[in-house]
C-alpha positions in Angstrom: -144.3 74.5 -17.1 -140.9 73.6 -15.6 -142.7 72.1 -12.6 -144.7 69.8 -14.8 -141.5 68.8 -16.7 -139.7 68.0 -13.5 -142.6 65.8 -12.4 -142.5 63.8 -15.6 -138.7 63.2 -15.2 -139.1 61.4 -11.8 -139.2 57.7 -12.5 -142.3 55.9 -11.3 -142.8 52.2 -10.9 -143.6 50.4 -14.1 -146.9 48.5 -14.4 -144.9 45.3 -14.3 -143.0 46.3 -11.1 -146.3 47.3 -9.4 -147.9 44.0 -10.4 -145.0 42.0 -9.0 -144.9 44.0 -5.8 -148.7 43.8 -5.4 -148.5 40.0 -5.9 -146.0 39.9 -2.9 -148.3 42.2 -0.9 -151.2 39.8 -1.3 -149.4 37.3 0.9 -148.7 39.5 3.9 -150.7 41.3 6.5 -149.2 44.7 5.9 -147.6 46.4 2.9 -144.2 47.3 4.4 -143.6 43.6 5.1 -142.5 43.2 1.4 -139.9 46.0 1.6 -137.0 43.8 0.7 -138.9 42.0 -2.0 -140.1 45.2 -3.6 -136.5 46.5 -3.6 -135.3 43.3 -5.3 -138.1 43.5 -7.9 -137.2 47.0 -8.9 -133.5 46.1 -8.9 -134.2 43.1 -11.1 -135.9 45.5 -13.6 -133.5 48.4 -13.4 -130.2 46.9 -12.2 -130.1 49.1 -9.1 -132.4 51.2 -6.9 -132.1 55.0 -7.4 -133.3 57.5 -4.9 -136.3 58.2 -7.0 -137.2 54.5 -7.3 -136.8 54.1 -3.6 -139.2 57.0 -2.9 -141.7 55.5 -5.4 -141.4 52.1 -3.7 -141.9 53.7 -0.3 -145.0 55.5 -1.5 -146.4 52.3 -2.9 -145.7 50.4 0.4 -147.1 53.3 2.5 -143.9 53.8 4.4 -141.4 56.6 4.7 -138.5 56.8 2.3 -136.2 56.9 5.4 -137.6 53.6 6.7 -137.1 52.0 3.3 -133.6 53.5 3.0 -132.8 51.8 6.3 -133.8 48.4 4.8 -132.0 49.0 1.5 -128.7 50.0 3.2 -128.9 47.1 5.7 -129.4 44.5 3.0 -126.1 44.4 1.2 -127.4 43.0 -2.1 -129.5 46.0 -2.8 -127.4 48.3 -5.0 -128.0 52.0 -4.4 -125.6 53.0 -7.2 -125.3 51.7 -10.7 -123.3 48.5 -11.0 -121.8 46.6 -13.9 -123.4 43.7 -15.7 -121.5 41.3 -13.5 -121.2 42.1 -9.8 -118.2 40.5 -8.1 -118.8 40.0 -4.4 -115.4 39.2 -2.8 -115.7 37.7 0.6 -113.4 39.3 3.2 -114.5 37.2 6.3 -111.9 35.9 8.6 -111.8 32.5 6.8 -111.3 34.1 3.4 -108.8 36.6 4.8 -106.7 33.8 6.2 -106.9 32.0 2.9 -105.7 35.1 0.9 -108.7 37.2 -0.2 -106.4 40.3 -0.1 -104.2 38.6 -2.8 -107.3 37.9 -4.8 -108.4 41.5 -4.5 -105.0 42.6 -5.8 -105.2 40.1 -8.7 -108.7 41.3 -9.6 -107.4 44.9 -9.5 -104.5 43.9 -11.7 -106.7 42.1 -14.2 -109.7 44.4 -14.4 -108.1 47.7 -13.3 -110.7 48.4 -10.6 -110.6 48.6 -6.8 -113.4 47.8 -4.3 -116.5 49.8 -5.1 -115.5 50.5 -8.7 -116.8 49.4 -12.1 -114.8 48.7 -15.2 -115.0 51.3 -18.0 -116.9 48.9 -20.2 -119.5 48.4 -17.4 -118.8 44.6 -17.4 -117.7 44.2 -13.8 -118.2 45.9 -10.4 -116.1 44.8 -7.4 -117.7 44.9 -4.0 -116.6 43.5 -0.6 -119.0 41.2 1.3 -118.6 40.1 4.9 -119.6 36.5 4.4 -120.9 34.3 1.6 -121.5 31.3 3.9 -118.9 28.9 2.4 -116.1 29.3 4.9 -115.0 25.7 4.5 -114.1 26.5 0.8 -112.4 29.8 1.3 -111.5 32.0 -0.4 -114.9 32.4 -2.1 -116.5 35.0 -4.3 -119.7 35.4 -6.3 -119.9 36.7 -9.9 -123.6 37.4 -10.5 -125.5 34.5 -9.0 -122.6 32.0 -9.3 -120.6 31.1 -6.2 -117.0 30.3 -6.8 -115.1 28.3 -4.1 -111.4 27.8 -3.5 -110.7 30.7 -5.8 -107.1 31.2 -7.0 -105.4 33.2 -9.7 -106.2 30.6 -12.4 -109.9 30.8 -11.5 -109.9 34.5 -11.8 -108.2 34.5 -15.2 -110.7 32.0 -16.5 -113.7 33.9 -15.2 -112.7 37.3 -16.6 -111.7 35.8 -19.9 -115.2 34.4 -20.3 -116.7 37.7 -19.3 -118.7 36.8 -16.3 -120.4 33.8 -14.9 
């Protein structure tokens, strides 16, 4: 009986997730070609990709979980741990570093009480470093959710966090 119970506790892909992944598969010559898309689809539905979800995706794509883990950990916008409602990606590239991203990180820590890799107790924000957001001419930059914020300063941060996100 306990074996059956454990099996039912393992999350499987929802019919909606499978349909979306299969729609992507229909456009490519082999299933594993949609690995990133499949990870993004599951993350869009669940907020992050758990080990169980990753294994279910790998089975559906007919690839090993280790292969898919390599894809998931290479692509830095696939979250392998739970994240807050608003993910803050703070760029720490050379341009942003020169323009004071370390000061922004300290200000975020002061205002939200979290360090890199942490989530606020109310699950509103998660702070993550990112190597480059591609807007070096407007450094320092960061993203909150899908919104890119350029030339970020302390006033920008205060306004963003007062509004609760994007």
